[in-house]
TORMARRO-757129 format. One record per residue (C-alpha): residue number from 1; residue in one letter; x, y, z. Coordinates in pm, 1 decimal. Example, Ala and Ser with C-alpha at 12.3 -4.5 7.8 and 13.67 -1.06 7.14 Angstrom:
REM residues 2
NODE   num   residuo         px         py         pz
NODE     1         a     1230.0     -450.0      780.0
NODE     2         s     1367.0     -106.0      714.0
REM end
This chain:
REM residues 520
NODE   num   residuo         px         py         pz
NODE     1         x     1890.6    -2257.1     -972.6
NODE     2         x     2060.7    -1955.2    -1138.0
NODE     3         x     2173.7    -1690.9     -908.9
NODE     4         x     2127.2    -1880.0     -593.6
NODE     5         x     2375.2    -2030.3     -368.0
NODE     6         x     2245.2    -2231.5      -60.9
NODE     7         x     2463.2    -2201.7      240.6
NODE     8         x     2243.3    -2395.2      480.3
NODE     9         x     1878.1    -2494.3      556.7
NODE    10         x     1840.0    -2401.0      912.8
NODE    11         x     1788.3    -2056.2     1071.8
NODE    12         x     1716.9    -1886.8     1393.7
NODE    13         x     1489.8    -1594.9     1461.9
NODE    14         x     1591.9    -1398.5     1786.2
NODE    15         x     1290.3    -1221.7     1933.7
NODE    16         x     1252.5    -1032.3     2263.4
NODE    17         x      921.9     -874.7     2357.3
NODE    18         x     1087.0     -551.3     2503.3
NODE    19         x     1313.6     -480.0     2202.9
NODE    20         x     1085.1     -263.5     2002.5
NODE    21         x     1123.6      -28.2     1701.6
NODE    22         x      797.9      180.0     1719.9
NODE    23         x      449.1      136.9     1756.0
NODE    24         x      230.7      -11.4     1455.2
NODE    25         x       61.5      268.2     1280.5
NODE    26         x     -276.4      158.4     1143.2
NODE    27         x     -203.5      389.8      837.8
NODE    28         x       59.0      144.1      734.6
NODE    29         x     -219.3      -61.3      584.4
NODE    30         x     -348.1      183.9      337.0
NODE    31         x     -486.9      133.4       -3.4
NODE    32         x     -538.3      360.3     -323.3
NODE    33         x     -827.6      413.2     -542.7
NODE    34         x     -762.2      617.1     -866.6
NODE    35         x     -998.2      705.7    -1160.5
NODE    36         x     -799.3      492.7    -1374.1
NODE    37         x     -895.1      186.5    -1565.3
NODE    38         x    -1151.9      -34.2    -1386.3
NODE    39         x    -1058.4       82.0    -1036.0
NODE    40         x    -1381.7      261.5     -984.8
NODE    41         x    -1626.3      178.8    -1256.5
NODE    42         x    -1702.2     -192.6    -1263.7
NODE    43         x    -1449.3     -221.9     -974.1
NODE    44         x    -1599.1      -67.4     -660.6
NODE    45         x    -1906.9       94.9     -858.2
NODE    46         x    -2124.3      -90.3    -1092.7
NODE    47         x    -2512.7        4.5    -1054.9
NODE    48         x    -2609.2     -283.9    -1288.9
NODE    49         x    -2439.7     -543.1    -1099.3
NODE    50         x    -2666.5     -799.7     -917.4
NODE    51         x    -2506.6     -709.7     -563.5
NODE    52         x    -2515.6     -341.5     -618.7
NODE    53         x    -2642.3     -121.8     -324.6
NODE    54         x    -2872.1      161.8     -359.5
NODE    55         x    -2575.1      390.8     -444.3
NODE    56         x    -2443.9      162.2     -709.9
NODE    57         x    -2153.4       22.9     -520.5
NODE    58         x    -2078.1     -351.1     -546.5
NODE    59         x    -2150.5     -536.5     -227.7
NODE    60         x    -1943.1     -840.2     -332.8
NODE    61         x    -1641.4     -614.7     -379.7
NODE    62         x    -1714.7     -430.5      -58.1
NODE    63         x    -1719.3     -767.0      136.6
NODE    64         x    -1364.5     -821.3       12.6
NODE    65         x    -1243.4     -467.8       88.7
NODE    66         x    -1363.0     -519.8      443.5
NODE    67         x    -1194.3     -862.5      464.7
NODE    68         x     -864.0     -706.3      315.8
NODE    69         x     -863.3     -490.2      624.8
NODE    70         x     -716.3     -165.3      463.8
NODE    71         x     -735.6      133.5      693.0
NODE    72         x     -712.5      463.9      474.7
NODE    73         x     -743.8      512.0      112.5
NODE    74         x     -568.4      767.4     -114.2
NODE    75         x     -793.7      937.9     -371.5
NODE    76         x     -848.3     1017.9     -666.2
NODE    77         x     -499.1      975.0     -797.9
NODE    78         x     -228.6      913.9     -896.6
NODE    79         x     -165.2     1054.7    -1233.3
NODE    80         x     -539.2     1121.4    -1279.7
NODE    81         x     -545.8     1410.5    -1017.7
NODE    82         x     -308.1     1625.9    -1206.7
NODE    83         x     -567.3     1704.1    -1461.3
NODE    84         x     -876.8     1663.5    -1230.1
NODE    85         x    -1138.4     1932.2    -1173.9
NODE    86         x    -1319.9     1834.9     -840.2
NODE    87         x    -1613.3     2051.2     -918.5
NODE    88         x    -1711.1     1811.4    -1192.1
NODE    89         x    -1783.0     1533.5     -940.3
NODE    90         x    -2027.1     1723.7     -720.6
NODE    91         x    -2390.6     1815.7     -760.7
NODE    92         x    -2658.6     1610.7     -944.4
NODE    93         x    -2509.3     1330.1    -1128.9
NODE    94         x    -2723.9     1407.5    -1433.8
NODE    95         x    -2564.7     1733.0    -1470.7
NODE    96         x    -2201.0     1629.4    -1443.0
NODE    97         x    -1989.1     1673.0    -1739.6
NODE    98         x    -1800.8     1404.1    -1927.1
NODE    99         x    -1436.7     1495.7    -1944.7
NODE   100         x    -1129.3     1358.0    -2112.8
NODE   101         x     -859.6     1213.6    -1875.1
NODE   102         x     -535.9     1271.9    -2071.2
NODE   103         x     -339.5     1083.3    -1802.3
NODE   104         x     -486.5      741.8    -1902.4
NODE   105         x     -646.4      835.0    -2232.9
NODE   106         x     -989.1      778.9    -2106.1
NODE   107         x    -1341.3      931.4    -2068.1
NODE   108         x    -1440.2     1013.2    -1721.4
NODE   109         x    -1824.3     1018.9    -1653.9
NODE   110         x    -1785.7     1178.9    -1301.8
NODE   111         x    -2070.0      950.2    -1195.9
NODE   112         x    -1856.0      869.5     -889.3
NODE   113         x    -1742.2     1196.5     -739.7
NODE   114         x    -1644.6     1341.5     -392.2
NODE   115         x    -1964.2     1264.3     -208.1
NODE   116         x    -2016.4      916.8     -341.3
NODE   117         x    -1663.5      812.5     -285.0
NODE   118         x    -1670.0      960.7       82.6
NODE   119         x    -1976.6      772.7      146.3
NODE   120         x    -1842.7      443.5       28.6
NODE   121         x    -1519.2      493.1      217.7
NODE   122         x    -1699.7      564.3      528.3
NODE   123         x    -1902.6      262.4      498.1
NODE   124         x    -1588.0       51.4      431.6
NODE   125         x    -1423.4      199.6      756.5
NODE   126         x    -1156.9      371.0      529.5
NODE   127         x     -999.1      709.6      612.6
NODE   128         x     -970.5      914.4      316.1
NODE   129         x     -649.4     1068.0      218.9
NODE   130         x     -728.5     1329.2      -26.8
NODE   131         x     -500.2     1456.0     -324.4
NODE   132         x     -508.4     1798.0     -479.9
NODE   133         x     -429.6     1880.3     -836.4
NODE   134         x      -95.0     2079.9     -859.3
NODE   135         x      -52.4     1984.3    -1229.8
NODE   136         x     -297.3     2206.9    -1407.2
NODE   137         x     -423.9     2391.9    -1103.9
NODE   138         x     -276.1     2549.7     -797.6
NODE   139         x     -305.9     2695.7     -439.3
NODE   140         x     -646.2     2855.3     -485.7
NODE   141         x     -831.7     2548.3     -618.8
NODE   142         x     -682.0     2330.3     -352.6
NODE   143         x     -790.8     2571.4      -92.6
NODE   144         x    -1146.0     2583.3     -222.8
NODE   145         x    -1159.7     2200.2     -211.8
NODE   146         x    -1029.8     2201.8      143.6
NODE   147         x    -1296.0     2464.9      235.5
NODE   148         x    -1566.3     2253.4       64.2
NODE   149         x    -1464.6     1942.8      255.9
NODE   150         x    -1359.4     2048.3      606.2
NODE   151         x    -1525.3     2381.8      721.9
NODE   152         x    -1862.8     2436.9      860.2
NODE   153         x    -1869.2     2805.8      837.3
NODE   154         x    -2123.7     3021.2      642.9
NODE   155         x    -1933.1     3025.9      322.0
NODE   156         x    -2036.8     2974.5      -46.2
NODE   157         x    -1848.1     2646.3      -79.3
NODE   158         x    -1980.6     2505.5      246.2
NODE   159         x    -2333.3     2604.5      129.7
NODE   160         x    -2274.0     2422.0     -207.9
NODE   161         x    -2162.4     2111.7      -19.3
NODE   162         x    -2479.8     2128.2      198.8
NODE   163         x    -2705.0     2163.2      -87.7
NODE   164         x    -2524.4     1866.7     -247.0
NODE   165         x    -2644.8     1655.5       56.8
NODE   166         x    -2353.7     1668.3      298.7
NODE   167         x    -2473.9     1883.8      606.0
NODE   168         x    -2151.9     1785.8      822.4
NODE   169         x    -1802.7     1837.3      686.2
NODE   170         x    -1621.6     1552.6      555.5
NODE   171         x    -1307.5     1626.9      788.7
NODE   172         x    -1030.7     1481.1      571.3
NODE   173         x     -709.6     1498.2      785.8
NODE   174         x     -457.8     1390.5      529.4
NODE   175         x     -392.0     1581.7      193.7
NODE   176         x     -129.8     1503.7      -75.0
NODE   177         x        8.9     1803.4     -247.6
NODE   178         x       -4.5     1669.4     -609.2
NODE   179         x      142.2     1348.1     -749.4
NODE   180         x      490.0     1254.3     -883.7
NODE   181         x      552.4     1594.3    -1004.8
NODE   182         x      925.1     1480.4    -1088.8
NODE   183         x      803.6     1258.5    -1356.3
NODE   184         x      803.2     1377.0    -1723.7
NODE   185         x      473.7     1168.8    -1774.2
NODE   186         x      288.2     1374.7    -1524.2
NODE   187         x       48.5     1647.8    -1637.8
NODE   188         x      212.8     1969.1    -1524.6
NODE   189         x      557.4     1806.1    -1460.4
NODE   190         x      790.6     2054.7    -1280.3
NODE   191         x     1130.4     2093.8    -1158.2
NODE   192         x     1201.5     2056.5     -772.9
NODE   193         x     1217.5     2427.9     -745.6
NODE   194         x      901.3     2499.5     -935.1
NODE   195         x      713.5     2221.0     -739.3
NODE   196         x      862.0     2305.5     -398.3
NODE   197         x      771.5     2656.9     -424.7
NODE   198         x      411.3     2569.9     -543.0
NODE   199         x      377.6     2297.0     -273.8
NODE   200         x      471.3     2560.8       -2.3
NODE   201         x      225.9     2829.0     -132.1
NODE   202         x      -46.3     2570.3     -141.6
NODE   203         x       51.8     2427.7      197.3
NODE   204         x       66.5     2767.5      354.6
NODE   205         x     -282.8     2860.0      226.2
NODE   206         x     -446.9     2526.9      324.9
NODE   207         x     -304.0     2575.4      684.6
NODE   208         x     -465.0     2921.9      690.9
NODE   209         x     -798.7     2757.9      625.7
NODE   210         x     -763.5     2443.7      845.2
NODE   211         x     -434.2     2455.3     1057.5
NODE   212         x     -488.9     2084.1     1172.0
NODE   213         x     -455.7     1915.2      826.7
NODE   214         x     -158.2     1690.2      773.5
NODE   215         x        9.6     1749.6      435.4
NODE   216         x      219.3     1517.4      224.5
NODE   217         x      480.3     1668.5      -16.8
NODE   218         x      552.0     1462.7     -338.3
NODE   219         x      891.2     1283.5     -334.5
NODE   220         x     1042.3     1083.7     -596.4
NODE   221         x      847.0      861.4     -809.5
NODE   222         x     1126.4      586.2     -782.1
NODE   223         x     1469.4      546.3     -653.4
NODE   224         x     1595.1      525.4    -1009.8
NODE   225         x     1491.5      874.9    -1107.4
NODE   226         x     1778.5     1075.6    -1202.0
NODE   227         x     1676.2     1357.5     -976.2
NODE   228         x     1616.1     1126.3     -668.4
NODE   229         x     1788.2     1280.6     -358.2
NODE   230         x     1824.8     1630.2     -479.8
NODE   231         x     1461.0     1644.6     -552.6
NODE   232         x     1378.9     1556.4     -186.2
NODE   233         x     1630.4     1801.2      -53.7
NODE   234         x     1502.7     2090.0     -275.6
NODE   235         x     1134.5     2016.2     -205.8
NODE   236         x     1183.1     1998.0      158.0
NODE   237         x     1385.0     2311.3      184.4
NODE   238         x     1072.9     2491.3       42.7
NODE   239         x      821.7     2294.6      239.8
NODE   240         x      984.5     2143.4      546.5
NODE   241         x      831.7     2371.4      808.4
NODE   242         x      479.4     2330.7      637.0
NODE   243         x      446.9     1951.5      557.5
NODE   244         x      412.7     1653.0      788.6
NODE   245         x      523.0     1370.1      525.0
NODE   246         x      708.5     1330.3      203.6
NODE   247         x      603.8     1059.1      -39.1
NODE   248         x      794.6      764.2     -166.1
NODE   249         x      675.9      548.1     -465.7
NODE   250         x      816.5      204.7     -515.3
NODE   251         x      721.3      -84.7     -771.4
NODE   252         x      887.5     -405.3     -829.8
NODE   253         x      876.8     -660.6    -1084.3
NODE   254         x     1012.0     -998.0    -1204.2
NODE   255         x     1269.6     -945.5    -1479.4
NODE   256         x     1558.2    -1177.6    -1584.9
NODE   257         x     1644.9    -1330.8    -1244.0
NODE   258         x     1380.6    -1446.7     -990.1
NODE   259         x     1625.0    -1423.4     -710.1
NODE   260         x     1642.6    -1054.5     -769.3
NODE   261         x     1282.3    -1017.3     -764.0
NODE   262         x     1255.1    -1206.6     -434.2
NODE   263         x     1511.6     -960.7     -285.6
NODE   264         x     1284.4     -667.6     -361.4
NODE   265         x     1246.5     -583.3        4.1
NODE   266         x     1614.3     -527.3       39.3
NODE   267         x     1580.1     -258.8     -227.9
NODE   268         x     1291.1     -106.1      -45.7
NODE   269         x     1476.7     -111.0      277.2
NODE   270         x     1768.1       74.0      111.7
NODE   271         x     1527.5      331.2      -52.5
NODE   272         x     1342.7      407.1      275.7
NODE   273         x     1688.7      447.5      463.8
NODE   274         x     1805.5      688.5      190.8
NODE   275         x     1514.2      889.8      218.5
NODE   276         x     1519.9      885.7      588.0
NODE   277         x     1884.0     1008.5      584.2
NODE   278         x     1799.1     1297.6      344.8
NODE   279         x     1507.3     1395.0      539.8
NODE   280         x     1704.1     1397.2      871.4
NODE   281         x     1966.5     1607.7      699.1
NODE   282         x     1718.6     1870.7      603.6
NODE   283         x     1548.7     1855.3      935.9
NODE   284         x     1874.4     1945.2     1091.3
NODE   285         x     1964.1     2211.2      821.6
NODE   286         x     1622.9     2398.4      892.2
NODE   287         x     1636.4     2345.6     1258.6
NODE   288         x     1315.3     2172.7     1267.1
NODE   289         x     1209.1     2023.0     1590.1
NODE   290         x      952.2     1784.0     1435.5
NODE   291         x     1019.8     1462.9     1225.0
NODE   292         x      883.7     1457.9      867.5
NODE   293         x      727.4     1116.7      822.8
NODE   294         x      777.6      903.8      502.5
NODE   295         x      440.0      831.2      306.4
NODE   296         x      491.9      525.4       93.8
NODE   297         x      169.1      614.4      -65.4
NODE   298         x      216.6      378.4     -383.0
NODE   299         x      389.6       40.6     -349.1
NODE   300         x      331.4     -289.5     -515.8
NODE   301         x      439.7     -556.3     -752.8
NODE   302         x      371.2     -424.2    -1110.2
NODE   303         x      499.0     -554.4    -1447.9
NODE   304         x      580.7     -221.3    -1572.4
NODE   305         x      803.6     -358.6    -1847.7
NODE   306         x      499.6     -528.7    -2002.6
NODE   307         x      301.6     -222.1    -1967.6
NODE   308         x      547.2       12.5    -2136.0
NODE   309         x      644.3     -239.6    -2411.0
NODE   310         x      297.9     -398.2    -2487.8
NODE   311         x        5.6     -221.0    -2326.0
NODE   312         x       89.7      158.0    -2346.4
NODE   313         x      102.6      208.9    -2717.4
NODE   314         x     -244.6       91.4    -2787.0
NODE   315         x     -380.2      279.8    -2477.9
NODE   316         x     -223.7      622.7    -2603.4
NODE   317         x     -305.6      578.1    -2974.9
NODE   318         x     -639.8      385.8    -2942.2
NODE   319         x     -996.9      541.0    -2909.9
NODE   320         x    -1115.0      738.6    -2610.2
NODE   321         x    -1324.7      484.6    -2406.2
NODE   322         x    -1484.1      484.2    -2059.4
NODE   323         x    -1295.2      283.4    -1799.4
NODE   324         x    -1063.1       87.2    -2031.2
NODE   325         x     -878.3     -213.7    -1898.2
NODE   326         x     -557.6      -95.9    -1783.8
NODE   327         x     -267.7     -290.4    -1602.8
NODE   328         x     -484.5     -571.1    -1474.2
NODE   329         x     -195.7     -779.1    -1361.6
NODE   330         x     -259.1    -1137.0    -1259.9
NODE   331         x      -52.0    -1205.9     -958.4
NODE   332         x      135.0    -1530.9     -893.0
NODE   333         x      258.3    -1710.5     -583.3
NODE   334         x      592.5    -1548.5     -637.2
NODE   335         x      434.4    -1195.9     -644.2
NODE   336         x      236.7    -1290.3     -323.5
NODE   337         x      565.8    -1386.1     -139.9
NODE   338         x      725.0    -1051.7     -259.8
NODE   339         x      433.2     -842.9     -143.2
NODE   340         x      464.8    -1013.2      203.8
NODE   341         x      839.8     -919.6      209.5
NODE   342         x      757.0     -549.3      115.8
NODE   343         x      496.1     -537.5      404.7
NODE   344         x      789.6     -662.9      630.4
NODE   345         x     1000.7     -371.6      507.6
NODE   346         x      729.3     -118.3      592.7
NODE   347         x      690.3     -262.8      934.5
NODE   348         x     1060.8     -276.2      990.7
NODE   349         x     1064.8      108.6      937.4
NODE   350         x      764.6      188.3     1157.9
NODE   351         x      986.9      455.6     1317.8
NODE   352         x     1000.9      662.4      987.9
NODE   353         x      731.7      525.7      749.4
NODE   354         x      406.2      712.4      882.4
NODE   355         x      164.8      609.9      592.3
NODE   356         x      160.1      338.2      328.3
NODE   357         x      -79.1      270.0       55.3
NODE   358         x      -72.8      -57.9     -169.3
NODE   359         x     -161.4       55.9     -523.8
NODE   360         x     -425.5       -9.2     -602.7
NODE   361         x     -744.1     -179.9     -452.0
NODE   362         x     -950.0     -320.8     -727.9
NODE   363         x     -865.0     -443.8    -1076.4
NODE   364         x     -565.9     -206.9    -1145.3
NODE   365         x     -258.2     -383.1    -1012.0
NODE   366         x     -486.4     -486.4     -721.4
NODE   367         x     -541.4     -762.3     -456.0
NODE   368         x     -902.9     -776.7     -558.4
NODE   369         x    -1056.5     -852.3     -910.0
NODE   370         x    -1372.2     -816.6    -1055.5
NODE   371         x    -1566.9     -880.4    -1379.0
NODE   372         x    -1856.7     -663.1    -1501.1
NODE   373         x    -2177.3     -837.6    -1413.9
NODE   374         x    -1972.3    -1122.3    -1282.3
NODE   375         x    -1764.7    -1237.1     -985.9
NODE   376         x    -1512.9    -1065.6     -759.0
NODE   377         x    -1206.8    -1269.9     -619.9
NODE   378         x     -902.5    -1262.3     -419.0
NODE   379         x     -562.8    -1251.4     -590.0
NODE   380         x     -274.7    -1403.9     -458.5
NODE   381         x     -150.5    -1079.2     -305.4
NODE   382         x     -459.2    -1035.9     -111.2
NODE   383         x     -355.3    -1279.5      166.6
NODE   384         x      -35.7    -1145.9      307.6
NODE   385         x     -187.2     -804.0      327.0
NODE   386         x     -513.6     -921.9      498.7
NODE   387         x     -333.1    -1137.8      733.0
NODE   388         x      -66.7     -884.9      823.3
NODE   389         x     -335.9     -596.1      854.0
NODE   390         x     -535.4     -812.6     1079.5
NODE   391         x     -249.1     -945.4     1320.0
NODE   392         x       11.6     -665.1     1325.8
NODE   393         x      -72.1     -460.9     1627.5
NODE   394         x      105.5     -307.4     1929.5
NODE   395         x      476.5     -248.1     1859.7
NODE   396         x      720.0     -371.6     1590.8
NODE   397         x      995.2     -573.5     1736.9
NODE   398         x     1350.2     -604.8     1650.2
NODE   399         x     1424.6     -946.7     1489.8
NODE   400         x     1765.4    -1096.1     1462.2
NODE   401         x     1802.4    -1336.3     1187.2
NODE   402         x     2054.3    -1608.4     1128.9
NODE   403         x     2001.6    -1781.5      826.2
NODE   404         x     2159.8    -1893.2      473.7
NODE   405         x     2267.9    -1628.3      235.3
NODE   406         x     2147.7    -1605.1     -119.2
NODE   407         x     2352.5    -1458.3     -384.8
NODE   408         x     2157.3    -1210.1     -635.4
NODE   409         x     2297.4    -1041.9     -935.3
NODE   410         x     2162.2     -690.6     -821.4
NODE   411         x     2156.1     -686.7     -442.8
NODE   412         x     2447.1     -916.2     -364.0
NODE   413         x     2412.9    -1145.1      -62.7
NODE   414         x     2063.3    -1133.7      102.7
NODE   415         x     1943.0    -1361.5      384.7
NODE   416         x     1732.1    -1654.8      299.5
NODE   417         x     1473.0    -1530.9      548.7
NODE   418         x     1309.8    -1201.1      551.9
NODE   419         x     1133.8    -1157.9      883.7
NODE   420         x      947.0     -888.4     1110.1
NODE   421         x      728.6     -915.6     1416.1
NODE   422         x      499.7     -734.9     1627.7
NODE   423         x      410.9     -763.4     2001.8
NODE   424         x       74.2     -684.1     2166.4
NODE   425         x     -130.8     -824.8     2446.7
NODE   426         x      120.8    -1094.7     2531.3
NODE   427         x      125.1    -1216.9     2172.6
NODE   428         x      407.8    -1198.5     1923.3
NODE   429         x      319.5    -1223.8     1551.4
NODE   430         x      595.3    -1313.8     1320.0
NODE   431         x      591.5    -1253.8      939.7
NODE   432         x      854.6    -1441.1      765.2
NODE   433         x      936.5    -1507.2      386.7
NODE   434         x     1156.3    -1803.6      272.1
NODE   435         x     1314.2    -1670.7      -25.9
NODE   436         x     1477.7    -2000.0     -141.6
NODE   437         x     1303.5    -2144.3     -443.8
NODE   438         x     1413.1    -2488.3     -365.2
NODE   439         x     1458.6    -2550.5       11.6
NODE   440         x     1262.3    -2568.0      306.2
NODE   441         x     1411.6    -2420.3      612.4
NODE   442         x     1400.3    -2530.8      979.2
NODE   443         x     1344.7    -2218.4     1191.9
NODE   444         x     1430.1    -2215.5     1559.6
NODE   445         x     1259.9    -1941.8     1752.5
NODE   446         x     1496.3    -1786.9     2024.7
NODE   447         x     1248.7    -1601.5     2260.6
NODE   448         x     1211.3    -1493.0     2610.5
NODE   449         x      963.2    -1763.7     2688.2
NODE   450         x      736.1    -1776.8     2388.3
NODE   451         x      632.7    -2076.0     2166.2
NODE   452         x      458.2    -2127.7     1857.9
NODE   453         x       57.1    -2151.0     1897.4
NODE   454         x      -26.9    -2160.0     1523.0
NODE   455         x      142.9    -2111.7     1181.5
NODE   456         x       -3.3    -2035.3      836.2
NODE   457         x      173.5    -2050.3      498.7
NODE   458         x      120.0    -1912.8      160.7
NODE   459         x      319.0    -2103.0     -108.9
NODE   460         x      265.0    -2285.2     -429.7
NODE   461         x      -14.2    -2549.6     -460.1
NODE   462         x       95.1    -2922.3     -436.5
NODE   463         x      209.0    -2919.1     -790.2
NODE   464         x      482.1    -2660.4     -690.7
NODE   465         x      417.5    -2408.2     -971.7
NODE   466         x      532.1    -2077.9     -836.6
NODE   467         x      354.2    -1900.0    -1132.0
NODE   468         x       18.8    -2014.9    -1009.0
NODE   469         x     -250.0    -1758.2    -1009.9
NODE   470         x     -612.8    -1711.8     -892.0
NODE   471         x     -862.7    -1637.2    -1143.5
NODE   472         x    -1249.3    -1587.0    -1153.3
NODE   473         x    -1295.5    -1950.2    -1224.2
NODE   474         x    -1048.3    -2104.1     -984.4
NODE   475         x     -874.9    -1978.4     -676.1
NODE   476         x     -596.7    -2241.5     -606.1
NODE   477         x     -370.5    -2014.0     -399.2
NODE   478         x     -486.2    -1961.0      -38.7
NODE   479         x     -319.2    -1965.3      296.5
NODE   480         x     -309.2    -2306.4      478.6
NODE   481         x     -210.2    -2427.3      818.0
NODE   482         x      139.3    -2547.8      893.8
NODE   483         x      176.7    -2847.5     1136.5
NODE   484         x      337.1    -2733.4     1470.3
NODE   485         x      396.5    -2933.6     1784.9
NODE   486         x      207.9    -2779.6     2084.3
NODE   487         x      461.2    -2577.9     2276.5
NODE   488         x      715.2    -2595.0     2010.7
NODE   489         x      981.9    -2329.1     1939.4
NODE   490         x     1061.5    -2458.0     1603.3
NODE   491         x      866.1    -2469.4     1265.8
NODE   492         x      958.9    -2569.2      904.2
NODE   493         x      891.8    -2320.4      638.9
NODE   494         x      831.2    -2426.7      281.1
NODE   495         x     1037.4    -2312.5      -13.0
NODE   496         x      929.9    -1977.8     -162.1
NODE   497         x      667.5    -1904.4       87.7
NODE   498         x      524.0    -1625.5      292.3
NODE   499         x      436.9    -1732.1      663.3
NODE   500         x      256.9    -1596.1      963.6
NODE   501         x      342.4    -1754.8     1312.1
NODE   502         x      146.1    -1662.3     1630.8
NODE   503         x      368.6    -1704.3     1961.4
NODE   504         x      246.0    -1709.0     2311.8
NODE   505         x      402.5    -1736.4     2639.8
NODE   506         x      508.5    -2094.2     2726.5
NODE   507         x      307.9    -2113.9     3046.7
NODE   508         x       -2.0    -1991.8     2846.5
NODE   509         x       51.1    -2254.1     2586.2
NODE   510         x       90.7    -2520.5     2854.9
NODE   511         x     -229.8    -2430.4     3011.9
NODE   512         x     -417.9    -2445.8     2684.1
NODE   513         x     -266.5    -2776.9     2621.5
NODE   514         x     -380.8    -2920.0     2962.5
NODE   515         x     -731.0    -2791.4     2901.6
NODE   516         x     -765.5    -2947.8     2569.3
NODE   517         x     -667.3    -3268.9     2702.9
NODE   518         x     -921.8    -3254.9     2973.3
NODE   519         x    -1180.2    -3170.6     2745.0
NODE   520         x    -1083.2    -3473.8     2509.8
REM end
């Protein structure tokens, strides 16, 4: 096919259980809920739904959230946060004001606010990663929100929280200092100097109130921003001694050449490496003894071209509505394969990426979809996230890849295989993408005594259509087992596929085989 040159159809993955990159942070498997479109209303919350609990949250969606295995959740935005008044979402629901959300030209009922969302996140087992408004508000308002959430002292804000039903502090550890302040689309858009100074003032005050909080400075909205690089340097010169992380946002879409799209993780690799180099330079310049982590707190596949060219104008010029349908992308098999490779990139950089949040959780460019009063279901991209989150534990391993090269218009030559692996409790979990659209690949595993115990693939259905999606009516795309010989160190991966391999020590695999034969 156009843009692809197949050199060979065999490959080798070299794995050694003692060659590690860094421990796997559970925060790499974060998610994101923004008051945008149907992410909250008719997404996680729909009091009239048949499965709704006493607080109005959908149990069917909640079951899928638990299955997804996300660990932390960024809230409440996103662009939404840059105009958000958190006080509107506390107190009796019937007294809360309806507000306009200028970011997404929507009406916000505030029916779900701080207490409701925190209760839901706790039930889901999600750590809340709170964002403060540095668009229309500033340090004082951020400090009052922190006081309300995290203190137990006899103050007016704490007394207000207790009157509103939360005697104990929420105890949020991670706080985002605004969102995408480099973007002209952002409410309260600022220059790097303007934002850096405000972020530093806010961080300093927040640390006076709660010295233990972790703070995330807003980095570049994408690697294509004209200010990328200089933005990070300027912001960190203001805030480097005050913050713990700097954000990175990255979205990818299929445009003219699918081979480019399938190589998206190569671009994310470079983006993370570039930010890491900038951060290291500023750390040295400021004489910092700590390392500032990279928070990839928005990442996903998103058809931004369609949104900007087709969907955006009706949204901006149409009537004001409650929770309109916004960017409810339907994901294909190809999208799922790319999402799997982006997860690989995050794991590969576990030594610098401290947090990662797939954007978003339900309906809005999300792994989970739902319909008002109707079904909830898994999109194709649900599976690589859920399986990786469930099995990537312990330490990330260095993976040596010998494979064919594929030629792409934008990224040049990339390897046919994109792979990462983790090691924990005498298990190696391998996550590997076959980027070839046409060719299966026979993979030999060069390990220090490990063999394949099981293998799972996510690829096109039997008809081979890479554009297949899952819908409310049918979900034809789901993982299926790959055939492997007991004790084998080889496996064949289908074309255009995301794959999970579990490896165990050969002696353990042999013992299991003998036990199975005896039982038979």
